[in-house]
N, C-alpha and C positions, 0 to 999 in steps of 0.2 A: 766704463773702461777700467775702473779701479777694483773690480772684483775678479777673482780667479785664484788658482792654487798658488800658495805662497812658496816661493823658492828663494833661498837665502844666499847672498853672495858674501862669503867670509873673505878675509884678507887673502888667503891663498888662492881662492877662485878668481879674485880680481886680477891676479898677476898674469902676465902673458905667458904663453908656452915658451920652451927653450928655443933660441934662434935657430933657424934652418940655414942650410947653405945657400949662397946667393945664386947658384946655378941649378937649383932644383926646387920643385914644390915641396912644402913641408909635409911629407908623407906620414910622419908620425902623428902630426896633428890631425890629418885627415882620417887616419886609422882610429884615433880616439873619438872623432866626431861620428864616424860611420855607424856606430852602434847606438847613437842617440835617437830617441823617438822624436816625433814632431813636437816642436816647442812653440808656445805663444809668448811673444815678446812685445814690449811697448817701447817705441822710439818716440819719446815725448808722448803725444796723444795718439800717435799712429800705431794701431795693432798690426803685427805681422806674424805669420806662421812660417816656421822654417823646418825643413826635414832633410836630413842627410841620407842620401841613397847612393850606395857605392861611393864613387868619387865626386858625385854631383851634389849641389845644394838646390832644393826646391823651395822657392820663396813665393809666398802668397801675400799680397797686400792690396787693399781696396778692391777686392774681387778679381784681381789680375794674378795669374800664375806665371812665374818666370823660372827658367832653368839656368843656373849659374855654374860655371866651370872653374875648377881650381887653377890658381895662378901662383907664381913665385911670391913668397912673403917672408920678410925678415923674422916674423914671429906669428904665432897663432895660425889660423887657416883663412886664407883670403880667396874669395870667389868673385868672378866677373861674368857679366852677360857676354855671350859669344860675339866678338867683333865690336863690343861697346864697353870699354873700360870705365866709362862714366857711370855705369850701373854696377854696384858691387856690394858685397857684404863681407866684413872682416870680423871673424869670430875669434874671441879671446876668452877662454873659459866659458862662463855662462852669460857673458855680455857680448855685445857686438856693435859694430859701426856700419850703418846703412847709408848708401848713396844711390840716388835714383836720378838718372839723367843729369848728373853733376850737382844735384841738390843734396847737401849733407844734412842728416837728421841727428837729433840728440842721441846719446848712447842708448842702445836698445837693452832693456832689462826685463827679466820675468816680473810678473805682477807681484807687488809687495817688496821687491828687492831694492836695495840702495847701493850706490857706487861711491867710492871715495873720489874726491873729498866730499863729505856730507856735513852740513852745518845745520844746527837746530838752536833755537833760542827762545827765551821767555822773559816776561816783565813782571815787576812788582812782587818779589825782587828780581832784578835783572840777572840772567845767567845765559851762558852759551856753551855749546858743546860742538867740537869738530872731530870727525872721524877721518884720519889721514895717516898714511904710512903704517897702518896696522895698530895705531894708537888712538885712544880717546883722550882729548884734551878738554878739561873743564875750566871755565873762567867765570868768576863771580866778582862783584864789586868789592866785597869784603875780604877777598883773598889777596895777599900780597903778590903771589905769583900763580899762574895757571898750574893746574895739576894734570899730569899726563900718565897714562897707564895703558897696558894692553887690553884689548877687548875681544869678545866673541859674540856671535849671533846665536839666538835661540828662538825658534818659531813657537808661537803660541796659538791659541784657538781663535777662530773667526778673523783671520788675517792679521792678528797681533804679532809684532816682531819685537823681541827683547834684545837689547845690547847689554851684555853682562860684563862685569869686571871683578877682579879679586878684592877690590876696595868696596866702600859703601856707596857706590855709584851705579845706578841702573837706569837705562833709558828704554822706555816703551814707545813704540810708534805704530801708527796705523795709516794706511793710504786713505786719506780723506781731506778734501780741501779745507784748509785752515787759514783764517785771517789773523794776522799779527794784531795783538791788542793795542799796540801803540800807533802803528803806521797804517793798518788796514791791508797791507800787502798780502795777497793770497800765496800760500805755499802748499806743496803736494801732500805733506804728512802732518797729522796731529801727533804731538809728542808729549810725553809725561816724564819728568825727571824725578826719580826716587832718590832722595838724598837726606841724610840725617833725620829720618823718620817723616820727612815731608814729601808731598806729591805736588810738584811744580809743573804747571801746564805751559805749553808753548807750541811752536810750529817749526817745521823743518823742510829741507829740500830746496831745489832750485825753482823759483817761480816760472822760469821760461819753459819748463817741462809741461806746464799747464796750458801754454799757448801754442807751442810748436808741434808740427806733425800732421795737422789737419787743415782743411778748408773750413773757415767759419762763415756760416750763412747768416746774414743780417735778418733778424726776424722782427725787429721793432726799431723805429726811429722816433725818438721822443714819445715813446709809448704807442705809436701807430704802426701797423704793418706796412711793409713796402708795397708799392703799386704792383698789381698783377703783371703788368707788361714790362716790369723791370727785373733786374737781377743785381743784387748787392751782396758781395762777399769779400773776404780778405784772408790772407795767409801771412803768418809770422814766420820768417825764415831764421835759421840759426846764425846767419851772418849779419843780422840786424835789419834786413830788408822787410818791408811791408808792402804787399801787392795784392791786387784784386780787381773787382768790378764795382764801380761807384754808383751804378744804376744803369747808365748808358755806356760810359767810357771806362776803359781800363785805367788803373792808377798804380803808381809806385812811389814809395817814400821810404823813410827809415824810422825805426823806433828805438828807444832806449829805456831800459828798466833800471831803476835805482831804488835806494831805500826811501826816497821821497815820492816815488810813484812811477807812472808811465808817461813818456813824452813821445810825440809823433811829429816828424818834420812835415812841412807843407808838401802834400803829395803832388806829383806831376801826372797829368792825364793825357790820353789821346784826344783827338779833336773831332770825334764822331758827333753827329747831331741826331737827336731823338725828339719825340713829342714834348711839348712844353711842360706838362706835368712831370714827366720823367726827368727832364733837365732841372726842374726846380727841386725835385727830390735829391738829385745828385749834388747840387750846390749845397743843400742842407747837410747831407751826409759828410761831404768834404769839410764843411765848416765844423761839424762836430768832431771829426777826426783831428783836425788841427788844434782843437781846444781840449783834447783829452788830457787829464791830469792824473787819473788813477784808474785802476781796474779792480774788479771784484767778481765774485761768482754767486749766483743765486742757485743754490743746490750744487750739484757736481758739474753740470755741463752748460748752464746759461752764463755766458760771459757778459759782463757789464763794463762798458767803456764810458767813464764819467768825466765831466768837466763843467766849467761854468756855463758853457753854451747848451748843454743838454746831455742826453744819455743814449748810447747805442746798445742794443741787446743782440747777441749772436749765439748760434749753436753750432756744434761740430757737424759737418757734412762732408764725409770723406770719400763718397762714391766717385770712381774714376770718371764717370760720365759728366760730373759737374765741373771738371777741370776745363779751363779756357784753352 
């Protein structure tokens, strides 16, 4: 999912369109969008394709095609499914906000693009950069005060994105899972800071974008594949909910991501009964979930949930037919 044509979101593109009147659809925004060809965006892990056709928005996700109608919006161009305001897409420049049946997804971006605020950091020596409000702010342990300066994007070859300034500060980034060298926390971008003739390596972006937007299918429990008669999966929601199938029963809980790792609350389950081996597998899976302390990735797509009790391995499976 991390491959594709690089489209850059500069500060001006990240701003919303001018506010429209409260009693009319933003026709100016619709006119701007109507000439746009089909676009591939990523809402976290979820790829979607959108196409503006006349005053309509054609949305394709997980093999499903939807036709959305324009509605009144204070800014940008907002579209909703006919008779279903809980399914919508709100376009602002080259980014957008997707909601499906009331479920909000992470901000939708073209492949390789980043949205403010964006934070990157590295260790030994420690440094951090924040892109916010059209400015790049550099912090280092040896500096008395952070340095702030305007920045601009410049696309490079093979998916490389450069963040340039008029000072001696350049940031290079590429969409590739990157594990922090101190905490092990995975982040969506590998970054390199060019400063004072040095190349300092680090990671950037929001770790939640690596988790949200898809159904994760459990492919190994303590290194063993799930029983053929069972189904084990999970979804990480933007509001902190974690839900899925534990093997026999559905479960729901909550998760928290912090600098220290990943924590999962004790999941609640339905009370369905299945064959004894499936129930035993379910108990083991729930035990592992409760004991999760960290997450990592083996390659781009294999999610590892690790704790003192053992390890779960899962892979994205976003086909609509797999939804419960």
